[in-house]
Backbone as a ProteinNet text record, in pm:
[ID]
protein_1_A
[PRIMARY]
MSSLTESEFYTRAASVKLAIFDVDGVMTNGQLIYGAESGEHKAFHVRDGYGLVMLKAVGIERGIITGRRSNMVDKRMAELGIEHVYQGVSDKRVALISILEATDTAPENVCYVGDDEPDVPVMEFVGLPIAVADASADVRRVAVWTTSHVGGRGAVREVCDRLFVANQLPNGGVA
[TERTIARY]
-1028.3	-1154.3	-1129.9	-1214.1	-1200.4	-1330.6	-1318.6	-1438.9	-1456.4	-1368.3	-1376.5	-1397.1	-1472.2	-1478.4	-1344.8	-1318.9	-1195	-1183.5	-1291.8	-1290.6	-1261.7	-1326	-1301.9	-1157.1	-1105	-966.2	-872.5	-886.9	-795.4	-810.8	-931.9	-951.2	-875.7	-889.8	-819.6	-668.3	-625.7	-483.3	-418.3	-494.4	-439.3	-401.2	-455.8	-424	-305.6	-251.8	-141.9	-13	46.5	174.4	286	247.8	342.2	295.9	383.5	353.1	447.4	388.9	465.7	436.6	541.8	529.6	588.7	524.7	586.5	692.5	780.1	883.6	852.2	865.3	846.7	701	678.9	543.9	484.5	549.1	504.3	612.5	728.7	841.7	915.6	900.4	956.6	842	869.3	763.1	737.5	808	785.6	872.6	943.9	1032.3	1157.8	1205.4	1332.6	1428.8	1534.5	1631.4	1762.2	1810.5	1934	2043.6	2157.9	2274	2360.9	2436.3	2520.1	2618.1	2679.8	2780.6	2748.5	2661	2638.7	2513.9	2450.9	2336	2208.7	2123.6	1990.7	1996	1907.4	1896.6	1753.6	1736.6	1604.8	1608	1496.1	1485.4	1385	1430.3	1345.4	1322.9	1202.1	1170.2	1218.4	1295.7	1354.8	1247.6	1135.8	1030.6	961.9	955	902.8	991.6	1121.7	1216.6	1198.3	1178.8	1159	1028.7	926.7	801.2	822.2	903.1	932.4	1007.2	1094.6	1164.2	1063.2	966.6	862.9	784.3	756.3	680.3	753.8	883	962.9	950.2	941.9	932.6	804.8	698.9	574.5	556.9	664.9	663.1	604.8	590.4	539.1	656.3	655.7	758.2	736.4	845.2	837.7	905.2	853.3	915.5	876.1	944.3	911.5	902.7	815	804.5	796.4	892.4	896.7	930.9	876.2	900.4	1035.8	1093.4	1223.6	1332.6	1455.1	1571.4	1663.6	1709.8	1795.4	1888.5	2015.5	2110.5	2075.2	2011	1969.6	1868.2	1780.2	1679.7	1748.1	1843	1918	1982.3	2043.7	2113.5	2016.5	1906.6	1810.7	1744.6	1708.3	1643.6	1740.8	1867.8	1968.3	1981.5	1980.9	1988.7	1872.7	1755.9	1635.4	1614	1700.8	1686.5	1568.6	1530.6	1420.2	1474.2	1422.5	1473.6	1410	1284.4	1211.5	1214.6	1314.8	1336.6	1327.4	1222.9	1201.7	1200.8	1302.9	1315.4	1310.5	1274.6	1268.8	1159.1	1050	941.6	834.5	802.5	695.7	559.5	555.3	430.4	443.4	390.6	406.5	333.4	227.9	155.7	241.9	318.2	409.4	513.7	567.2	664.6	600.6	478.5	410	391.3	350.8	331.5	462	571.6	701.9	729.5	697.2	716	621.8	497.9	402	452.1	506.7	559.8	680.3	767.3	888	856.2	746.7	711.4	595.9	540.3	425	311.5	280.2	177.2	62.1	-60.6	-180.4	-205.7	-261.6	-287.3	-372	-464.9	-550.5	-474	-352.1	-268.1	-161.1	-187	-90.7	-151.5	-70	-100.2	-10.2	-68	10.8	-22.6	81.1	62.7	112.3	22.3	57.1	9.9	48.2	12.5	-29.4	-1.4	-27.9	-71.4	-105.6	-167.1	-98.2	34.8	96.4	68.2	21.8	-7.9	-147.8	-236.6	-376	-391.1	-327.7	-346.9	-303.3	-199.6	-155.2	-256.8	-302.5	-397	-528.3	-569.5	-692.8	-676.9	-555.2	-522.9	-501.9	-472.5	-435.2	-551.5	-533.2	-637.2	-650.7	-540.8	-545.4	-474.5	-545.3	-486	-501.4	-388.9	-387.8	-328.1	-388.5	-338.4	-279.8	-173.1	-124	-216.5	-215.3	-310	-307.8	-190.6	-180.9	-178.1	-232.9	-238.4	-334.8	-319.3	-410.9	-552.4	-651.1	-791	-818.7	-761.8	-785.1	-730.1	-616.2	-557.9	-644.7	-689	-775.8	-907	-954	-1078.8	-1067.7	-953.2	-938.8	-888.8	-840.4	-790.7	-907.7	-884.5	-984.6	-958	-841.8	-807.3	-704.2	-711.8	-617.2	-552.5	-420.8	-348.1	-382.4	-355.3	-372.2	-243.8	-130.8	-2.3	22.9	95.6	132.1	257.7	282.5	400.5	528.7	620.9	749.2	745.3	628.2	610.3	535.9	567	507.7	397.3	361.1	254.5	292.8	416.7	461	453.9	498.9	494.3	350.3	260.9	119.4	64.3	97.7	55	119.5	249.5	321.4	265.9	235.3	178.9	48.3	-37.7	-165.8	-147.3	-57.3	-32.3	28.3	117.8	180.2	74.8	-11.3	-117.4	-208.9	-250.9	-341.8	-282	-152.2	-86.8	-52.2	-83	-64.4	-196.3	-307.8	-438.2	-488.6	-559	-623.7	-746.2	-809.3	-933.5	-920.3	-809.2	-794	-782.1	-735.9	-712.7	-827.6	-940	-1054.1	-1022.8	-1022.2	-988.3	-1107.6
807.2	822.9	880.9	846	893.6	955.3	1062.4	1121.7	1079.5	991.1	942.3	791.9	743.3	599	555.5	425.6	375.3	419.8	407.9	445.8	595.3	677.5	823.1	855.3	784.8	807.9	779.5	662.6	624.9	715.5	762.5	856.6	986	1036.7	1159.9	1137.6	1024.2	993.4	980.1	937.4	921.5	1054.9	1164.7	1297.1	1362.9	1296.2	1353.5	1353.8	1471	1488.7	1526.7	1563.7	1611.8	1563.9	1494.5	1447.7	1517.1	1586.9	1662	1603.5	1590.4	1531.1	1624.7	1630	1689	1587.7	1628.6	1536.1	1485.4	1569.4	1524.9	1488.2	1362.9	1313.2	1245.8	1258.1	1191.9	1097	1151.9	1067.2	1009.6	1072.8	1022.5	1005.8	946.2	928.2	1054.4	1160.6	1287.9	1310	1207.6	1224.4	1299	1385	1452.8	1394.8	1332	1268.5	1343.9	1396	1472	1391.5	1383.1	1318.1	1421.1	1378.5	1470.7	1545.7	1478.1	1542.6	1539.9	1453.2	1437.9	1508.6	1588.6	1666.5	1585.3	1628.9	1571.3	1443.2	1347.7	1222	1207.1	1148.9	1118.9	978.6	907.7	774	777	735	725.7	577.7	542.2	403.3	373.8	267.2	234.5	206	145.5	116.8	244.3	345	475.1	530.3	517.6	566.6	496.9	365	292.8	336.1	363.8	414.2	544.2	631.8	759	737.1	636.8	601.8	550	470.6	418.4	531	637.5	748.6	810.7	824.6	880.7	794.1	663.7	570.8	588.8	641.3	666.4	814.6	892.2	1031.3	1129.8	1090.6	1183	1253.6	1387	1467.1	1453.2	1463.3	1448.1	1565	1598	1704.4	1697.7	1781	1792.8	1940.4	1966.8	2099.3	2075.4	2130.7	2106.7	2234.7	2246.4	2364.8	2366	2248.6	2238.6	2230	2255.8	2242.8	2137.2	2044.6	1937.2	1888.5	1871.4	1814.1	1669.9	1599.4	1461.7	1456.2	1554.6	1560.3	1586	1680.5	1705.9	1577.3	1503.8	1380.7	1277.1	1253.6	1151.7	1191.2	1316.8	1359.5	1348.7	1377.8	1363.1	1216	1126.4	982.7	936.7	997.2	956.7	1034.8	1131.7	1211.7	1307.3	1350.3	1445.7	1585.5	1650	1780.3	1897.4	1884.2	1996	1980.5	2042.8	2030.4	2169.3	2191.2	2319.2	2294.3	2343.9	2327.7	2464.4	2463.3	2586.3	2679	2621.3	2697.6	2730.5	2858.1	2896.3	2898.6	2929.8	2930.1	2826.6	2708.7	2598.6	2622.5	2700.7	2729.2	2811.9	2907	2987.2	2896.7	2801.2	2707.2	2620.9	2575.9	2494.7	2573.2	2698.2	2780.1	2792.3	2805.2	2809.6	2680	2566.2	2437.2	2426	2470.9	2465.4	2545	2662.5	2745.6	2679.3	2620.3	2555.8	2432.6	2364.8	2240.3	2257.9	2378.3	2406	2306.3	2294.2	2201.1	2278.8	2236	2296.6	2234.5	2311.5	2258.1	2131	2119.2	1999.8	1873.3	1888.7	1773.9	1744.3	1790.1	1773.4	1689.1	1596.2	1521.4	1578.9	1608.7	1655.5	1567.6	1521.2	1435.3	1509.6	1527.1	1601.4	1534.2	1598.6	1541.8	1644.2	1773.7	1869.5	2005.1	2095.8	2224.7	2303.1	2311.8	2388.9	2331.5	2207.4	2144	2178.2	2222.4	2244.9	2343.1	2461.8	2552.9	2492.3	2411.6	2345.6	2239.2	2162.1	2054.6	2108.4	2226.1	2286.9	2338.2	2350.3	2409.6	2306.5	2180.5	2079.9	1986.2	1909.5	1818.8	1690.6	1643.7	1517.4	1531.1	1587.6	1600.4	1470.5	1423.5	1296.6	1319.4	1253.3	1257.8	1122.1	1122.8	997.1	957.4	830.2	776.1	848.9	895	961.4	1114	1166.1	1311.3	1375.6	1506.6	1581.4	1577.2	1601.5	1596.9	1695.9	1816	1915.2	1869.5	1803.8	1752.2	1639.9	1550.6	1441.1	1495	1606.1	1667	1719	1775.9	1830.3	1726.2	1613.8	1507.6	1437	1394.2	1312.6	1164.4	1133.3	995.2	997.1	897.9	883.2	745.9	744.1	617.1	527.3	399.5	308.1	302.8	344.5	347.2	486.2	488.3	615.5	671.5	798.1	863.5	794.4	779.2	716.6	565.5	508.5	362.8	306.8	359.9	305.9	388.1	500.8	583.8	638	680.7	734	624.5	504.8	393.8	361.6	366.3	339.7	439.2	565.3	668.2	642.3	617.5	593.8	473.6	366.4	247.1	281.3	358.1	394.4	485.9	582.7	670.9	591.9	500.7	416.7	334.6	267.6	185.7	273.1	386.7	474.9	517.7	536.3	580.7	464.8	342.5	224.7	171.2	219.5	167.4	233.6	157.7	218.2	298	366.2	439.8	546.5	618.9	730.7	691.4	569.2	528.7	459.9	436.3	372.4	225.7	186.9	47.9	-44.2
536.2	468.7	330.1	235.7	99.8	53.7	-23.2	-79.4	-224.6	-275.1	-412.1	-413.1	-512.6	-532.9	-591.7	-594.7	-654.2	-799.5	-873.8	-1014.4	-1030.9	-948.1	-953.6	-916.6	-816.9	-776.9	-893.4	-955.1	-1063.3	-1185.8	-1212	-1322.4	-1294.4	-1173.3	-1137.1	-1132.8	-1079.9	-1069.7	-1207.3	-1306.2	-1441.4	-1503.3	-1451.3	-1506.1	-1434.8	-1332.8	-1254.3	-1336.2	-1345.4	-1414.9	-1318.7	-1195.2	-1094.8	-957.7	-885.8	-750.2	-653	-556.1	-457.2	-319.3	-240	-107.1	-2.6	114.2	231.5	276.6	365.7	412.4	552.5	654	792.2	816.5	851.7	873.7	751.6	636.7	513.6	464.3	430.3	388.1	508.4	622.6	747.9	846.5	960.2	1059.8	1141.6	1109.3	1177.5	1299.2	1342	1457.1	1415.4	1502.6	1483.2	1584.9	1536.3	1624.5	1610.7	1723.3	1722.8	1789.6	1722.5	1780	1849	1946.5	2023.9	1935.1	1840.2	1758	1609.6	1569.1	1425.5	1375.4	1458.6	1413.9	1402.5	1311.9	1294.3	1211.6	1247.3	1174.5	1125.9	1006.9	953.6	897.4	908.3	851.5	737.2	619.9	501.8	470.4	433.5	400.4	258.9	242.3	112.5	7.4	45.8	-52.5	-99	-12.5	-56.5	-167.6	-148.1	-248.6	-381.6	-379.2	-504.6	-571.2	-492.1	-548.4	-623.3	-567.7	-634	-765.1	-769.9	-893.8	-996.9	-952	-1041	-1107.9	-1033.5	-1090.9	-1208.4	-1194	-1303.1	-1427.9	-1409.2	-1521.7	-1602.9	-1540.1	-1613.8	-1645.8	-1631.8	-1674.2	-1575.2	-1450	-1348.6	-1283	-1290.2	-1222.1	-1072.1	-995.8	-851	-781.8	-663.8	-587.3	-441.4	-362.6	-220.7	-184.5	-90	-29.5	120.4	193.8	337.7	413.1	530.8	612.7	680.7	698.1	762.6	657.3	699.1	611.2	672.4	588	637.6	527	561.6	467.4	432.9	526.6	500.9	387.1	382.6	275.8	141.6	138.7	15.1	-35.8	54.2	16.2	-39.5	31.1	-13.7	-145.6	-161.2	-285.2	-403.3	-379.9	-485.8	-525.8	-427.2	-456.1	-544.6	-522.4	-594.4	-724.3	-750.4	-871.5	-867.9	-748.9	-733.7	-761.8	-864.5	-905.7	-832.8	-798.2	-737.6	-585.5	-524.2	-380.1	-317.9	-239.5	-173.1	-22.3	45.7	190.2	258.6	386.7	464.3	416.2	367	305.4	409.3	422.5	515.6	446.3	317.1	240.6	129.4	153.5	59.3	-72.3	-68.2	-192.9	-287.6	-235	-318	-382.8	-306.4	-361.4	-469.5	-446.6	-546.4	-676.4	-665.9	-786	-863.7	-794	-859.7	-937	-876.4	-943.9	-1063.9	-1047.1	-1157.8	-1278	-1249.9	-1358.1	-1423.8	-1344.7	-1398.3	-1481.5	-1448.9	-1518.1	-1615.9	-1622.9	-1709.2	-1681.4	-1551.2	-1506.3	-1444.5	-1473	-1414	-1276.3	-1183.1	-1048.5	-1047.9	-1141	-1142.6	-1181.3	-1231.2	-1268	-1163.3	-1040.3	-931.6	-820.2	-771	-649.7	-540.2	-425.9	-312.3	-192.8	-123.1	-6.5	117.1	214.3	334.6	461.5	574.1	703.9	808.4	786.1	892.9	837.3	926.3	891.2	778.4	774.1	664.9	525.6	518.8	390.1	337.9	423	384.8	267.3	268.3	153.8	20	20.3	-103.1	-142.7	-47.6	-76.5	-131.3	-84.4	-135.1	-277.9	-325.7	-455.2	-566.6	-529.2	-629	-662.5	-770.6	-817.2	-739.4	-677.8	-604.3	-469.6	-370.5	-236.5	-157.4	-102.8	-29.8	108.7	207.8	345.6	382	462.5	518.9	633.5	668.7	766.9	900.4	943	1072.8	1061.2	953.2	933.2	1031.8	1046.6	1133.2	1074.4	1159.5	1117	1004.2	1010.6	905.6	771.2	771.5	647.1	591.4	677.5	630.7	575.7	629.1	582.5	439.1	401.3	265.7	166	214.8	126.3	58.9	-65.5	-134.6	-112.5	-57.4	-24.6	87.6	176.5	286.4	277.1	288.5	280.3	398.9	384.3	498.1	581.3	521.7	592.4	651.2	761.1	823.6	756.8	781.8	727.3	770.2	674.7	702.8	709.2	693	703.2	582.4	464.6	343	280.7	339.6	282.5	144.6	128.5	-0.6	-106.3	-74.7	-169.8	-208.1	-110.5	-137.1	-240.1	-224	-319.6	-455.4	-456.5	-582.1	-656.5	-584.9	-649	-719.4	-652.8	-712.9	-834.1	-823.7	-937.7	-1053.8	-1023.3	-1125.2	-1198.4	-1123.8	-1184	-1268.7	-1216.2	-1290.4	-1422.9	-1425.3	-1548.7	-1640.8	-1601.4	-1686.3	-1740.5	-1684.9	-1724.3	-1853	-1936.2	-2052.8	-2009.9	-2100.1	-2074.3	-1968.5	-1970.8	-1878.1	-1734.1	-1707.9	-1571.3	-1503.7	-1573.8	-1510.6	-1487.8	-1361.1	-1325.5	-1342.8
[MASK]
+++++++++++++++++++++++++++++++++++++++++++++++++++++++++++++++++++++++++++++++++++++++++++++++++++++++++++++++++++++++++++++++++++++++++++++++++++++++++++++++++++++++++++++++

Protein backbone atom coordinates (compact mmCIF):
# COMPACT_ATOMS: atom_id res chain seq x y z
CA MET A 1 0.00 0.00 0.00
CA SER A 2 1.16 3.54 -0.68
CA SER A 3 0.24 6.79 0.96
CA LEU A 4 1.65 8.79 -1.99
CA THR A 5 0.39 9.23 -5.52
CA GLU A 6 2.86 8.34 -8.28
CA SER A 7 3.54 12.02 -8.89
CA GLU A 8 4.09 12.69 -5.16
CA PHE A 9 6.39 9.68 -4.93
CA TYR A 10 8.58 10.80 -7.83
CA THR A 11 8.71 14.37 -6.52
CA ARG A 12 9.90 13.14 -3.14
CA ALA A 13 12.26 10.59 -4.71
CA ALA A 14 13.90 13.33 -6.79
CA SER A 15 15.16 14.94 -3.57
CA VAL A 16 16.86 11.74 -2.35
CA LYS A 17 20.62 12.12 -1.96
CA LEU A 18 21.19 9.04 0.23
CA ALA A 19 19.59 5.58 -0.02
CA ILE A 20 19.98 3.25 2.96
CA PHE A 21 18.91 -0.39 3.00
CA ASP A 22 18.50 -3.03 5.67
CA VAL A 23 20.12 -6.33 4.68
CA ASP A 24 18.31 -9.41 6.02
CA GLY A 25 14.80 -9.41 4.62
CA VAL A 26 15.53 -6.55 2.19
CA MET A 27 18.73 -7.35 0.29
CA THR A 28 18.29 -11.03 1.11
CA ASN A 29 15.15 -13.11 1.57
CA GLY A 30 15.74 -13.12 5.31
CA GLN A 31 16.74 -16.76 5.55
CA LEU A 32 19.86 -17.61 7.51
CA ILE A 33 21.56 -20.68 6.08
CA TYR A 34 24.37 -22.22 8.08
CA GLY A 35 26.84 -24.66 6.58
CA ALA A 36 28.47 -27.35 8.69
CA GLU A 37 31.98 -26.03 8.15
CA SER A 38 31.73 -22.90 6.07
CA GLY A 39 29.60 -20.79 8.39
CA GLU A 40 26.74 -18.55 7.35
CA HIS A 41 25.54 -18.17 3.76
CA LYS A 42 23.53 -15.33 2.23
CA ALA A 43 22.04 -14.98 -1.24
CA PHE A 44 22.01 -11.55 -2.87
CA HIS A 45 20.07 -10.89 -6.08
CA VAL A 46 22.42 -9.77 -8.87
CA ARG A 47 19.88 -7.30 -10.30
CA ASP A 48 19.59 -5.63 -6.89
CA GLY A 49 23.34 -5.11 -7.02
CA TYR A 50 23.16 -3.51 -10.46
CA GLY A 51 20.41 -1.20 -9.20
CA LEU A 52 22.72 -0.02 -6.44
CA VAL A 53 25.41 0.69 -9.05
CA MET A 54 22.85 2.71 -11.04
CA LEU A 55 22.18 4.93 -8.02
CA LYS A 56 25.82 5.88 -7.83
CA ALA A 57 25.66 6.93 -11.48
CA VAL A 58 23.03 9.57 -10.64
CA GLY A 59 24.90 10.79 -7.56
CA ILE A 60 22.91 9.03 -4.85
CA GLU A 61 25.05 7.86 -1.93
CA ARG A 62 24.31 4.31 -0.80
CA GLY A 63 24.60 2.50 2.49
CA ILE A 64 23.38 -0.32 4.67
CA ILE A 65 22.41 -0.54 8.31
CA THR A 66 21.85 -4.04 9.66
CA GLY A 67 21.44 -5.60 13.07
CA ARG A 68 23.47 -8.67 12.19
CA ARG A 69 27.17 -8.90 11.37
CA SER A 70 28.35 -11.03 8.46
CA ASN A 71 31.53 -11.34 6.42
CA MET A 72 29.32 -12.07 3.41
CA VAL A 73 27.81 -8.59 3.73
CA ASP A 74 31.28 -6.99 3.90
CA LYS A 75 32.26 -8.84 0.74
CA ARG A 76 29.13 -7.94 -1.24
CA MET A 77 29.16 -4.29 -0.19
CA ALA A 78 32.83 -4.00 -1.17
CA GLU A 79 32.01 -5.49 -4.59
CA LEU A 80 29.32 -2.84 -5.05
CA GLY A 81 31.43 0.04 -3.77
CA ILE A 82 29.07 0.75 -0.87
CA GLU A 83 30.98 2.98 1.54
CA HIS A 84 28.50 3.35 4.38
CA VAL A 85 28.34 -0.12 5.92
CA TYR A 86 27.02 -0.41 9.47
CA GLN A 87 26.68 -3.96 10.81
CA GLY A 88 25.82 -5.30 14.26
CA VAL A 89 23.76 -2.18 14.97
CA SER A 90 21.23 -2.28 17.79
CA ASP A 91 19.98 1.31 17.31
CA LYS A 92 19.68 1.95 13.59
CA ARG A 93 18.70 5.58 14.07
CA VAL A 94 22.05 6.30 15.77
CA ALA A 95 23.84 4.71 12.81
CA LEU A 96 21.77 6.75 10.37
CA ILE A 97 22.65 9.99 12.18
CA SER A 98 26.31 9.07 11.87
CA ILE A 99 25.89 8.60 8.11
CA LEU A 100 23.96 11.88 7.83
CA GLU A 101 26.79 13.72 9.55
CA ALA A 102 29.44 12.05 7.37
CA THR A 103 27.57 12.89 4.15
CA ASP A 104 26.13 16.27 5.22
CA THR A 105 22.66 15.02 4.28
CA ALA A 106 19.33 16.10 5.81
CA PRO A 107 16.89 13.35 6.90
CA GLU A 108 14.29 14.53 4.38
CA ASN A 109 16.77 13.67 1.59
CA VAL A 110 17.07 10.04 2.69
CA CYS A 111 15.32 6.94 1.42
CA TYR A 112 15.35 4.00 3.82
CA VAL A 113 14.13 0.52 2.88
CA GLY A 114 13.17 -1.84 5.68
CA ASP A 115 11.23 -4.95 6.54
CA ASP A 116 10.91 -5.39 10.31
CA GLU A 117 10.51 -3.70 13.70
CA PRO A 118 14.11 -2.44 14.16
CA ASP A 119 13.65 -0.40 10.96
CA VAL A 120 10.61 1.57 12.18
CA PRO A 121 12.47 4.32 14.15
CA VAL A 122 14.68 5.03 11.11
CA MET A 123 11.73 5.00 8.73
CA GLU A 124 9.86 7.49 10.90
CA PHE A 125 12.88 9.82 10.71
CA VAL A 126 13.56 9.92 6.94
CA GLY A 127 11.85 11.61 3.99
CA LEU A 128 11.16 8.50 1.92
CA PRO A 129 10.48 5.37 4.01
CA ILE A 130 9.86 2.28 1.88
CA ALA A 131 8.79 -1.23 2.88
CA VAL A 132 9.43 -4.42 0.93
CA ALA A 133 6.31 -6.37 -0.03
CA ASP A 134 6.73 -8.97 2.71
CA ALA A 135 7.57 -6.48 5.47
CA SER A 136 5.90 -6.61 8.86
CA ALA A 137 2.59 -4.76 9.26
CA ASP A 138 4.20 -2.04 11.41
CA VAL A 139 6.83 -1.33 8.76
CA ARG A 140 4.22 -1.17 6.00
CA ARG A 141 2.22 1.24 8.16
CA VAL A 142 5.06 3.80 8.38
CA ALA A 143 6.16 3.36 4.75
CA VAL A 144 4.96 5.84 2.14
CA TRP A 145 5.39 3.17 -0.53
CA THR A 146 5.64 -0.63 -0.57
CA THR A 147 7.45 -2.56 -3.28
CA SER A 148 5.68 -5.23 -5.31
CA HIS A 149 8.72 -7.54 -4.90
CA VAL A 150 9.67 -9.28 -1.68
CA GLY A 151 13.02 -8.89 0.03
CA GLY A 152 15.89 -10.66 -1.71
CA ARG A 153 13.82 -11.12 -4.86
CA GLY A 154 14.14 -7.79 -6.64
CA ALA A 155 12.75 -5.33 -4.08
CA VAL A 156 16.03 -3.39 -3.92
CA ARG A 157 16.17 -3.12 -7.72
CA GLU A 158 12.57 -1.92 -7.79
CA VAL A 159 13.46 0.90 -5.37
CA CYS A 160 16.67 1.73 -7.26
CA ASP A 161 14.83 1.88 -10.60
CA ARG A 162 12.34 4.38 -9.18
CA LEU A 163 15.04 6.52 -7.57
CA PHE A 164 17.05 6.41 -10.80
CA VAL A 165 14.08 7.52 -12.90
CA ALA A 166 13.15 10.28 -10.44
CA ASN A 167 16.66 11.67 -10.63
CA GLN A 168 16.55 11.66 -14.46
CA LEU A 169 13.22 13.45 -14.81
CA PRO A 170 12.93 17.20 -15.41
CA ASN A 171 10.76 19.41 -13.18
CA GLY A 172 11.94 18.01 -9.88
CA GLY A 173 11.03 14.45 -10.67
CA VAL A 174 7.38 14.96 -11.61
CA ALA A 175 6.50 12.13 -13.98
